[in-house]
Legacy VTK file of the C-alpha trace (Angstrom):
# vtk DataFile Version 3.0
C-alpha trace
ASCII
DATASET POLYDATA
POINTS 327 float
115.968 105.356 102.957
113.156 103.581 101.172
111.665 104.467 97.785
109.109 102.962 95.420
108.459 103.603 91.727
106.549 106.831 92.380
109.576 108.307 94.173
112.161 107.731 91.424
112.581 111.435 90.591
113.161 112.273 94.260
115.670 109.418 94.558
117.633 110.660 91.540
117.776 114.170 93.032
119.205 112.728 96.258
121.813 110.761 94.290
122.762 113.926 92.384
123.184 115.862 95.648
125.321 113.089 97.149
122.724 112.178 99.789
122.609 108.594 98.458
125.949 106.953 97.674
124.804 103.352 97.064
121.476 101.846 96.008
119.648 98.518 96.252
117.007 97.864 93.564
114.638 94.969 94.255
111.301 93.651 93.044
109.507 91.693 90.351
108.812 94.611 87.989
111.968 94.111 85.925
110.897 96.623 83.299
110.748 99.439 85.831
114.047 98.333 87.409
115.700 98.636 83.980
114.062 102.028 83.424
115.290 103.244 86.816
118.888 102.332 85.998
118.592 103.989 82.582
117.226 107.191 84.164
119.983 107.291 86.793
122.776 106.735 84.269
121.314 109.276 81.838
120.813 111.963 84.491
124.262 111.516 86.027
126.113 110.762 82.777
127.321 107.337 83.913
128.461 104.332 81.922
127.595 100.856 83.271
129.876 98.061 84.473
128.135 94.714 85.104
129.067 92.291 87.886
127.244 89.557 89.810
126.747 89.422 93.568
128.321 85.970 93.782
131.609 87.118 92.252
132.028 90.345 94.250
133.881 90.423 97.555
134.324 93.535 99.685
137.960 93.807 98.622
137.182 93.457 94.916
134.350 95.977 95.096
136.601 98.502 96.853
139.104 98.327 93.982
136.491 98.489 91.214
134.473 101.277 92.835
137.500 103.578 93.065
139.324 102.655 89.852
139.332 105.718 87.569
139.724 105.194 83.843
141.914 107.349 81.585
139.062 109.746 80.722
137.768 110.078 84.285
134.369 108.659 83.236
132.224 107.854 86.259
130.343 104.567 86.197
127.353 102.839 87.701
128.643 99.533 89.058
125.641 97.239 88.599
125.797 94.137 90.809
123.106 91.694 89.635
121.550 88.611 91.282
121.792 90.163 94.744
120.451 87.987 97.571
119.272 88.905 101.059
122.509 87.817 102.785
125.225 90.450 103.288
128.423 89.860 105.257
130.068 92.123 107.815
132.963 93.132 105.519
130.586 94.287 102.777
128.478 96.233 105.288
131.553 97.999 106.658
132.825 98.842 103.168
129.507 100.294 101.984
128.914 102.219 105.214
132.370 103.719 105.734
133.746 104.244 102.213
133.375 107.088 99.737
133.362 105.627 96.220
134.383 107.333 92.994
131.735 105.341 91.101
128.087 104.761 92.057
127.281 101.297 93.416
123.929 99.708 92.532
122.925 96.264 93.819
120.059 94.639 91.883
117.770 91.745 92.832
115.301 90.509 90.220
112.978 89.212 92.908
111.212 90.534 95.990
113.461 90.599 99.050
112.368 90.122 102.673
112.409 93.214 104.874
115.434 91.832 106.749
119.020 91.287 105.546
120.492 93.499 102.835
117.234 95.370 102.325
116.974 96.408 105.986
120.636 97.448 105.869
120.081 99.761 102.881
116.831 101.198 104.247
118.200 101.918 107.740
121.378 103.765 106.734
121.037 107.540 106.114
123.229 107.618 102.971
121.948 104.392 101.399
118.592 103.667 99.770
116.416 100.884 98.429
114.093 101.164 95.425
111.183 98.709 95.358
109.988 97.841 91.851
106.549 96.249 92.048
103.324 96.157 90.083
100.995 98.137 92.327
98.052 99.054 90.117
94.639 98.130 91.493
93.915 95.464 88.878
97.125 93.571 89.685
96.543 93.838 93.440
92.944 92.624 93.059
94.169 89.629 91.049
96.724 88.816 93.757
94.065 89.029 96.502
91.640 86.761 94.623
94.415 84.226 93.909
95.424 84.137 97.582
91.777 83.660 98.604
91.296 80.796 96.129
94.390 79.041 97.486
92.659 78.964 100.870
89.196 78.087 99.510
87.837 81.447 100.609
85.628 84.004 98.912
85.753 87.767 99.445
82.894 90.270 99.332
82.962 92.735 96.446
82.999 95.667 98.888
85.918 94.125 100.800
87.892 93.521 97.595
87.262 97.083 96.421
88.461 98.432 99.771
91.628 96.335 99.742
92.654 97.079 96.159
92.031 100.807 96.740
94.310 101.000 99.767
97.068 98.410 99.439
99.965 99.866 97.452
103.721 99.472 97.092
105.862 96.731 98.563
104.548 93.297 97.581
106.148 91.686 100.645
104.235 94.031 102.962
100.994 93.428 101.061
101.450 89.655 101.376
102.231 90.033 105.079
99.063 92.063 105.639
97.000 89.518 103.702
98.509 86.744 105.815
97.260 88.496 108.968
93.823 88.714 107.387
93.842 84.990 106.578
94.919 84.089 110.114
92.052 86.151 111.492
89.515 84.538 109.138
90.918 80.999 109.382
87.507 79.601 110.366
85.452 81.777 107.994
84.731 80.831 104.363
84.005 84.442 103.355
85.998 87.646 104.018
84.082 90.858 104.687
85.077 94.498 104.906
84.621 94.309 108.681
87.310 91.587 108.821
89.687 93.889 106.957
89.074 96.853 109.242
89.813 94.687 112.278
93.099 93.237 111.044
95.033 95.426 108.624
97.622 97.940 109.824
96.274 101.519 109.961
99.678 102.859 108.850
99.474 100.887 105.605
95.851 101.702 104.837
95.904 105.358 105.796
99.110 106.669 104.228
98.926 110.448 103.754
95.563 110.864 105.472
96.981 112.699 108.477
98.786 115.170 106.207
95.436 115.967 104.551
93.706 116.313 107.911
96.305 118.735 109.287
96.110 120.740 106.038
92.310 120.980 106.354
92.428 121.725 110.099
94.921 124.570 109.558
97.639 123.049 111.731
100.798 124.207 109.909
103.454 122.620 112.145
101.782 119.219 112.187
101.252 119.488 108.422
104.978 120.177 107.939
105.888 117.249 110.202
103.730 114.912 108.113
105.393 116.158 104.916
108.817 115.281 106.339
107.548 111.870 107.467
106.214 111.096 104.001
109.443 112.270 102.358
111.431 109.942 104.620
109.245 107.099 103.291
110.171 107.989 99.703
106.974 109.882 98.843
107.503 112.933 96.632
105.488 116.146 96.502
103.388 115.072 93.504
102.008 112.147 95.507
101.270 114.467 98.429
99.511 116.985 96.174
97.433 114.228 94.578
96.481 112.919 98.029
95.273 116.422 98.902
93.397 116.655 95.592
91.619 113.342 96.293
90.805 114.558 99.808
89.298 117.820 98.571
87.403 116.086 95.767
85.767 114.061 98.536
85.167 117.269 100.520
83.584 118.845 97.425
81.314 115.843 96.787
80.123 115.725 100.397
79.724 119.524 100.659
77.694 119.600 97.427
75.408 116.816 98.702
74.913 118.645 102.016
74.047 121.846 100.126
71.471 119.807 98.185
69.877 118.713 101.457
71.630 115.397 102.127
72.678 114.179 105.570
76.462 114.348 106.166
76.612 110.707 107.292
74.865 109.475 104.149
76.991 111.768 101.961
80.220 110.497 103.561
79.208 106.832 103.269
78.586 107.328 99.535
82.298 107.985 98.873
84.377 105.374 97.050
86.897 104.316 98.133
85.559 104.963 101.634
87.283 107.209 104.163
89.404 105.098 106.520
87.303 104.595 109.663
89.964 106.108 111.941
89.640 109.484 110.149
85.896 109.715 109.438
85.181 112.201 112.251
88.037 114.506 111.182
86.824 114.355 107.584
83.263 115.259 108.607
84.505 118.272 110.580
86.401 119.492 107.512
83.386 118.891 105.254
81.095 120.883 107.553
83.459 123.874 107.485
84.084 123.869 103.709
81.540 124.906 101.092
81.583 123.344 97.633
82.773 126.669 96.142
85.630 126.836 98.692
86.602 123.266 97.805
86.774 124.214 94.108
89.118 127.123 94.911
91.375 124.854 96.978
91.418 122.240 94.205
92.496 124.938 91.723
95.370 125.929 94.040
96.444 122.286 94.372
96.356 121.755 90.602
98.519 124.866 90.184
100.910 123.390 92.757
101.307 120.174 90.748
102.107 122.172 87.599
104.594 124.267 89.583
106.344 121.159 90.932
106.648 119.584 87.485
107.969 122.871 86.032
110.594 123.529 88.701
110.836 120.692 91.269
114.102 121.864 92.842
112.597 125.106 94.180
109.105 123.802 94.950
107.765 124.168 98.492
104.388 122.576 99.281
103.999 124.822 102.324
103.606 127.800 99.967
100.387 126.170 98.743
99.230 125.871 102.357
99.854 129.620 102.794
98.042 130.402 99.523
94.981 128.457 100.713
94.908 129.338 104.409
97.199 132.351 104.845
99.823 132.462 107.589
LINES 1 328
327 0 1 2 3 4 5 6 7 8 9 10 11 12 13 14 15 16 17 18 19 20 21 22 23 24 25 26 27 28 29 30 31 32 33 34 35 36 37 38 39 40 41 42 43 44 45 46 47 48 49 50 51 52 53 54 55 56 57 58 59 60 61 62 63 64 65 66 67 68 69 70 71 72 73 74 75 76 77 78 79 80 81 82 83 84 85 86 87 88 89 90 91 92 93 94 95 96 97 98 99 100 101 102 103 104 105 106 107 108 109 110 111 112 113 114 115 116 117 118 119 120 121 122 123 124 125 126 127 128 129 130 131 132 133 134 135 136 137 138 139 140 141 142 143 144 145 146 147 148 149 150 151 152 153 154 155 156 157 158 159 160 161 162 163 164 165 166 167 168 169 170 171 172 173 174 175 176 177 178 179 180 181 182 183 184 185 186 187 188 189 190 191 192 193 194 195 196 197 198 199 200 201 202 203 204 205 206 207 208 209 210 211 212 213 214 215 216 217 218 219 220 221 222 223 224 225 226 227 228 229 230 231 232 233 234 235 236 237 238 239 240 241 242 243 244 245 246 247 248 249 250 251 252 253 254 255 256 257 258 259 260 261 262 263 264 265 266 267 268 269 270 271 272 273 274 275 276 277 278 279 280 281 282 283 284 285 286 287 288 289 290 291 292 293 294 295 296 297 298 299 300 301 302 303 304 305 306 307 308 309 310 311 312 313 314 315 316 317 318 319 320 321 322 323 324 325 326
Protein backbone atom coordinates (compact mmCIF):
# COMPACT_ATOMS: atom_id res chain seq x y z
CA UNK A 1 0.00 0.00 0.00
CA UNK A 2 1.14 3.52 -0.76
CA UNK A 3 0.29 6.67 1.20
CA UNK A 4 1.31 10.33 1.11
CA UNK A 5 0.97 13.07 3.72
CA UNK A 6 -2.71 13.66 2.96
CA UNK A 7 -3.51 10.01 3.76
CA UNK A 8 -1.91 9.86 7.23
CA UNK A 9 -5.23 9.55 9.09
CA UNK A 10 -6.31 6.68 6.85
CA UNK A 11 -2.94 4.97 7.33
CA UNK A 12 -3.22 5.21 11.12
CA UNK A 13 -6.71 3.67 11.00
CA UNK A 14 -5.33 0.74 8.99
CA UNK A 15 -2.50 0.27 11.50
CA UNK A 16 -5.02 0.32 14.36
CA UNK A 17 -7.15 -2.34 12.62
CA UNK A 18 -4.10 -4.53 11.99
CA UNK A 19 -4.26 -4.10 8.20
CA UNK A 20 -0.72 -2.67 8.20
CA UNK A 21 1.86 -4.49 10.32
CA UNK A 22 5.06 -2.73 9.15
CA UNK A 23 5.71 0.69 7.61
CA UNK A 24 8.35 2.39 5.47
CA UNK A 25 8.57 6.19 5.80
CA UNK A 26 10.60 7.96 3.11
CA UNK A 27 11.08 11.46 1.73
CA UNK A 28 12.78 14.80 2.22
CA UNK A 29 10.10 16.42 4.40
CA UNK A 30 11.69 15.39 7.69
CA UNK A 31 9.32 17.51 9.74
CA UNK A 32 6.28 15.63 8.47
CA UNK A 33 8.06 12.28 8.90
CA UNK A 34 8.64 13.14 12.57
CA UNK A 35 5.02 14.27 12.94
CA UNK A 36 3.79 11.02 11.39
CA UNK A 37 5.74 8.92 13.88
CA UNK A 38 4.50 11.08 16.76
CA UNK A 39 0.88 10.67 15.60
CA UNK A 40 1.22 6.89 15.24
CA UNK A 41 2.82 6.44 18.66
CA UNK A 42 0.29 8.74 20.34
CA UNK A 43 -2.73 7.07 18.73
CA UNK A 44 -1.54 3.53 19.46
CA UNK A 45 0.08 4.28 22.83
CA UNK A 46 3.54 3.12 21.75
CA UNK A 47 6.96 3.93 23.15
CA UNK A 48 9.88 4.22 20.68
CA UNK A 49 13.02 2.11 20.35
CA UNK A 50 15.66 3.50 17.96
CA UNK A 51 17.89 1.37 15.73
CA UNK A 52 19.76 1.92 12.46
CA UNK A 53 19.30 -0.06 9.26
CA UNK A 54 23.00 -0.91 9.10
CA UNK A 55 22.99 -2.61 12.50
CA UNK A 56 19.79 -4.64 12.08
CA UNK A 57 19.82 -8.15 10.66
CA UNK A 58 16.72 -10.27 10.12
CA UNK A 59 17.59 -12.41 13.13
CA UNK A 60 18.16 -9.42 15.42
CA UNK A 61 14.95 -7.73 14.29
CA UNK A 62 12.95 -10.91 14.94
CA UNK A 63 14.16 -10.97 18.56
CA UNK A 64 13.62 -7.26 19.19
CA UNK A 65 10.21 -7.13 17.51
CA UNK A 66 8.82 -9.90 19.72
CA UNK A 67 10.59 -9.13 23.00
CA UNK A 68 7.95 -8.12 25.57
CA UNK A 69 9.01 -5.99 28.51
CA UNK A 70 7.83 -6.53 32.09
CA UNK A 71 4.86 -4.15 31.72
CA UNK A 72 3.76 -5.46 28.32
CA UNK A 73 4.30 -2.01 26.76
CA UNK A 74 4.11 -2.18 22.97
CA UNK A 75 6.74 -0.24 21.04
CA UNK A 76 7.38 1.32 17.68
CA UNK A 77 10.73 -0.06 16.51
CA UNK A 78 12.14 2.84 14.49
CA UNK A 79 14.88 1.76 12.07
CA UNK A 80 16.61 4.89 10.74
CA UNK A 81 18.92 5.46 7.75
CA UNK A 82 17.09 2.87 5.65
CA UNK A 83 18.45 2.41 2.12
CA UNK A 84 16.83 0.97 -0.99
CA UNK A 85 18.55 -2.43 -0.70
CA UNK A 86 16.72 -5.19 1.20
CA UNK A 87 17.93 -8.79 1.41
CA UNK A 88 15.91 -11.97 1.02
CA UNK A 89 16.02 -12.87 4.75
CA UNK A 90 14.60 -9.48 5.76
CA UNK A 91 11.86 -9.74 3.12
CA UNK A 92 10.85 -13.19 4.35
CA UNK A 93 10.82 -12.07 7.99
CA UNK A 94 8.67 -9.00 7.33
CA UNK A 95 6.28 -10.85 5.03
CA UNK A 96 5.74 -14.03 7.05
CA UNK A 97 6.04 -12.92 10.70
CA UNK A 98 3.53 -11.47 13.13
CA UNK A 99 5.34 -9.03 15.42
CA UNK A 100 4.39 -8.01 18.94
CA UNK A 101 5.79 -4.51 18.31
CA UNK A 102 5.22 -2.26 15.29
CA UNK A 103 8.14 -2.02 12.85
CA UNK A 104 8.84 1.31 11.14
CA UNK A 105 11.69 1.74 8.65
CA UNK A 106 12.69 5.38 8.02
CA UNK A 107 14.71 6.93 5.18
CA UNK A 108 15.52 10.63 5.40
CA UNK A 109 15.79 10.88 1.64
CA UNK A 110 13.67 10.10 -1.41
CA UNK A 111 13.86 6.44 -2.41
CA UNK A 112 13.57 5.05 -5.95
CA UNK A 113 10.37 3.19 -6.79
CA UNK A 114 12.29 -0.11 -6.82
CA UNK A 115 13.94 -2.00 -3.94
CA UNK A 116 12.57 -1.72 -0.41
CA UNK A 117 9.95 0.83 -1.43
CA UNK A 118 8.44 -1.43 -4.11
CA UNK A 119 8.47 -4.30 -1.60
CA UNK A 120 6.48 -2.31 0.98
CA UNK A 121 4.05 -0.89 -1.59
CA UNK A 122 3.31 -4.25 -3.27
CA UNK A 123 2.55 -6.29 -0.14
CA UNK A 124 -1.07 -6.16 1.14
CA UNK A 125 -0.16 -5.86 4.85
CA UNK A 126 2.75 -3.44 4.44
CA UNK A 127 2.72 0.25 3.53
CA UNK A 128 4.94 3.15 2.54
CA UNK A 129 4.40 6.78 3.55
CA UNK A 130 5.95 9.38 1.24
CA UNK A 131 6.87 12.63 2.99
CA UNK A 132 7.42 15.35 0.40
CA UNK A 133 6.86 19.06 -0.01
CA UNK A 134 4.06 19.14 -2.57
CA UNK A 135 2.64 22.65 -2.36
CA UNK A 136 2.42 24.51 -5.66
CA UNK A 137 5.08 27.09 -4.79
CA UNK A 138 7.67 24.39 -4.03
CA UNK A 139 6.80 22.43 -7.17
CA UNK A 140 7.01 25.58 -9.32
CA UNK A 141 10.45 26.33 -7.86
CA UNK A 142 11.60 22.79 -8.65
CA UNK A 143 10.33 23.05 -12.25
CA UNK A 144 12.05 26.40 -12.84
CA UNK A 145 15.32 25.09 -11.34
CA UNK A 146 15.24 22.01 -13.58
CA UNK A 147 14.57 24.21 -16.63
CA UNK A 148 17.47 26.54 -15.78
CA UNK A 149 19.83 23.57 -15.47
CA UNK A 150 19.01 22.76 -19.10
CA UNK A 151 19.06 26.38 -20.32
CA UNK A 152 15.35 26.25 -21.06
CA UNK A 153 12.51 28.65 -20.38
CA UNK A 154 8.89 27.70 -19.71
CA UNK A 155 5.73 29.60 -20.63
CA UNK A 156 3.75 31.03 -17.73
CA UNK A 157 0.67 29.05 -18.79
CA UNK A 158 2.71 25.83 -18.96
CA UNK A 159 4.22 26.43 -15.51
CA UNK A 160 0.79 27.16 -14.03
CA UNK A 161 -0.58 23.94 -15.53
CA UNK A 162 2.30 21.84 -14.21
CA UNK A 163 2.31 23.22 -10.67
CA UNK A 164 -1.49 22.81 -10.49
CA UNK A 165 -1.42 19.13 -11.42
CA UNK A 166 1.85 17.59 -10.24
CA UNK A 167 1.50 16.44 -6.63
CA UNK A 168 2.95 13.86 -4.26
CA UNK A 169 5.98 11.68 -4.86
CA UNK A 170 9.01 13.78 -5.79
CA UNK A 171 10.62 10.85 -7.63
CA UNK A 172 7.57 10.52 -9.90
CA UNK A 173 7.49 14.27 -10.50
CA UNK A 174 11.17 14.25 -11.48
CA UNK A 175 10.58 11.26 -13.76
CA UNK A 176 7.70 13.04 -15.50
CA UNK A 177 9.80 16.19 -15.91
CA UNK A 178 12.60 14.09 -17.38
CA UNK A 179 10.21 12.80 -20.06
CA UNK A 180 9.24 16.39 -20.80
CA UNK A 181 12.90 17.41 -21.17
CA UNK A 182 13.63 14.48 -23.48
CA UNK A 183 10.70 15.50 -25.67
CA UNK A 184 11.83 19.15 -25.78
CA UNK A 185 15.56 18.42 -26.09
CA UNK A 186 15.84 20.59 -29.21
CA UNK A 187 13.49 23.35 -28.02
CA UNK A 188 14.63 26.33 -25.92
CA UNK A 189 11.11 27.02 -24.61
CA UNK A 190 8.52 24.63 -23.10
CA UNK A 191 4.85 25.22 -23.88
CA UNK A 192 1.62 23.82 -22.49
CA UNK A 193 1.22 21.81 -25.70
CA UNK A 194 4.54 20.05 -24.95
CA UNK A 195 3.22 19.10 -21.52
CA UNK A 196 -0.05 17.70 -22.84
CA UNK A 197 1.85 15.52 -25.31
CA UNK A 198 4.29 14.00 -22.82
CA UNK A 199 3.03 13.75 -19.25
CA UNK A 200 1.19 10.67 -17.98
CA UNK A 201 -2.61 11.11 -17.93
CA UNK A 202 -2.81 9.04 -14.72
CA UNK A 203 -0.59 11.52 -12.88
CA UNK A 204 -2.28 14.65 -14.21
CA UNK A 205 -5.86 13.49 -13.93
CA UNK A 206 -6.04 11.86 -10.51
CA UNK A 207 -9.64 11.77 -9.24
CA UNK A 208 -11.17 13.19 -12.42
CA UNK A 209 -12.89 9.96 -13.40
CA UNK A 210 -14.48 9.67 -9.95
CA UNK A 211 -15.96 13.16 -10.43
CA UNK A 212 -17.17 12.31 -13.92
CA UNK A 213 -18.94 9.12 -12.81
CA UNK A 214 -20.51 11.04 -9.90
CA UNK A 215 -21.82 13.70 -12.31
CA UNK A 216 -22.95 11.14 -14.90
CA UNK A 217 -24.92 9.19 -12.27
CA UNK A 218 -22.98 5.95 -12.75
CA UNK A 219 -22.99 4.54 -9.19
CA UNK A 220 -21.02 1.32 -9.77
CA UNK A 221 -18.24 3.04 -11.69
CA UNK A 222 -18.19 5.79 -9.04
CA UNK A 223 -17.76 3.16 -6.31
CA UNK A 224 -14.99 1.44 -8.28
CA UNK A 225 -13.10 4.73 -8.57
CA UNK A 226 -13.45 5.31 -4.82
CA UNK A 227 -11.84 1.93 -4.14
CA UNK A 228 -9.08 2.66 -6.65
CA UNK A 229 -8.28 5.97 -4.99
CA UNK A 230 -8.32 4.39 -1.53
CA UNK A 231 -5.82 1.77 -2.71
CA UNK A 232 -3.55 4.67 -3.73
CA UNK A 233 -3.71 6.11 -0.21
CA UNK A 234 -6.29 8.83 -0.92
CA UNK A 235 -8.79 9.40 1.90
CA UNK A 236 -12.39 10.57 1.67
CA UNK A 237 -11.58 14.21 2.45
CA UNK A 238 -9.41 14.40 -0.67
CA UNK A 239 -12.18 12.79 -2.73
CA UNK A 240 -14.79 15.21 -1.36
CA UNK A 241 -12.54 18.19 -2.09
CA UNK A 242 -11.98 16.91 -5.64
CA UNK A 243 -15.75 16.79 -6.08
CA UNK A 244 -16.09 20.28 -4.59
CA UNK A 245 -13.51 21.66 -7.05
CA UNK A 246 -15.31 19.88 -9.89
CA UNK A 247 -18.69 21.36 -8.96
CA UNK A 248 -17.22 24.82 -8.39
CA UNK A 249 -16.07 24.60 -12.00
CA UNK A 250 -19.54 23.35 -13.02
CA UNK A 251 -21.10 26.30 -11.16
CA UNK A 252 -18.78 28.85 -12.80
CA UNK A 253 -19.44 27.49 -16.29
CA UNK A 254 -23.20 27.10 -15.72
CA UNK A 255 -23.44 30.68 -14.41
CA UNK A 256 -21.57 32.00 -17.47
CA UNK A 257 -23.85 30.03 -19.81
CA UNK A 258 -26.91 31.44 -18.02
CA UNK A 259 -25.44 34.91 -18.59
CA UNK A 260 -25.23 34.21 -22.31
CA UNK A 261 -21.67 32.91 -22.68
CA UNK A 262 -20.64 30.11 -25.03
CA UNK A 263 -19.83 26.82 -23.22
CA UNK A 264 -16.45 26.50 -24.96
CA UNK A 265 -15.38 29.99 -23.91
CA UNK A 266 -16.71 29.44 -20.38
CA UNK A 267 -14.81 26.14 -20.05
CA UNK A 268 -11.56 27.61 -21.40
CA UNK A 269 -11.75 30.38 -18.77
CA UNK A 270 -11.27 27.87 -15.91
CA UNK A 271 -7.99 27.81 -14.00
CA UNK A 272 -6.42 25.35 -13.63
CA UNK A 273 -7.83 24.06 -16.92
CA UNK A 274 -9.80 20.84 -17.25
CA UNK A 275 -7.49 18.03 -18.37
CA UNK A 276 -7.97 17.71 -22.14
CA UNK A 277 -8.96 14.03 -21.92
CA UNK A 278 -12.05 14.94 -19.84
CA UNK A 279 -13.21 18.21 -21.43
CA UNK A 280 -16.12 16.63 -23.34
CA UNK A 281 -17.41 14.81 -20.23
CA UNK A 282 -17.16 18.03 -18.23
CA UNK A 283 -19.13 19.97 -20.86
CA UNK A 284 -21.90 17.36 -20.84
CA UNK A 285 -22.17 17.68 -17.05
CA UNK A 286 -22.15 21.49 -17.25
CA UNK A 287 -24.96 21.50 -19.82
CA UNK A 288 -27.15 19.33 -17.59
CA UNK A 289 -26.52 21.24 -14.34
CA UNK A 290 -27.89 24.69 -13.55
CA UNK A 291 -25.97 27.06 -11.29
CA UNK A 292 -28.63 26.64 -8.57
CA UNK A 293 -28.31 22.82 -8.80
CA UNK A 294 -24.53 23.14 -8.50
CA UNK A 295 -24.94 25.22 -5.32
CA UNK A 296 -27.17 22.52 -3.79
CA UNK A 297 -24.64 19.81 -4.65
CA UNK A 298 -21.79 21.89 -3.20
CA UNK A 299 -23.77 22.26 0.05
CA UNK A 300 -24.21 18.47 0.23
CA UNK A 301 -20.48 17.95 -0.37
CA UNK A 302 -19.54 20.47 2.32
CA UNK A 303 -21.86 18.66 4.74
CA UNK A 304 -20.10 15.41 3.78
CA UNK A 305 -16.68 16.83 4.69
CA UNK A 306 -17.99 17.93 8.10
CA UNK A 307 -19.54 14.49 8.60
CA UNK A 308 -16.26 12.74 7.77
CA UNK A 309 -14.26 14.90 10.16
CA UNK A 310 -16.85 14.36 12.92
CA UNK A 311 -17.08 10.58 12.60
CA UNK A 312 -14.62 9.17 10.02
CA UNK A 313 -15.03 5.52 11.04
CA UNK A 314 -18.70 5.37 10.00
CA UNK A 315 -18.51 7.72 7.02
CA UNK A 316 -19.66 6.45 3.62
CA UNK A 317 -19.16 8.75 0.61
CA UNK A 318 -21.78 6.81 -1.35
CA UNK A 319 -24.44 8.18 1.02
CA UNK A 320 -23.63 11.64 -0.37
CA UNK A 321 -24.10 10.28 -3.89
CA UNK A 322 -27.55 9.00 -2.86
CA UNK A 323 -28.40 12.34 -1.21
CA UNK A 324 -27.53 14.19 -4.43
CA UNK A 325 -28.84 11.79 -7.07
CA UNK A 326 -31.14 9.35 -5.26
CA UNK A 327 -30.85 5.60 -5.79
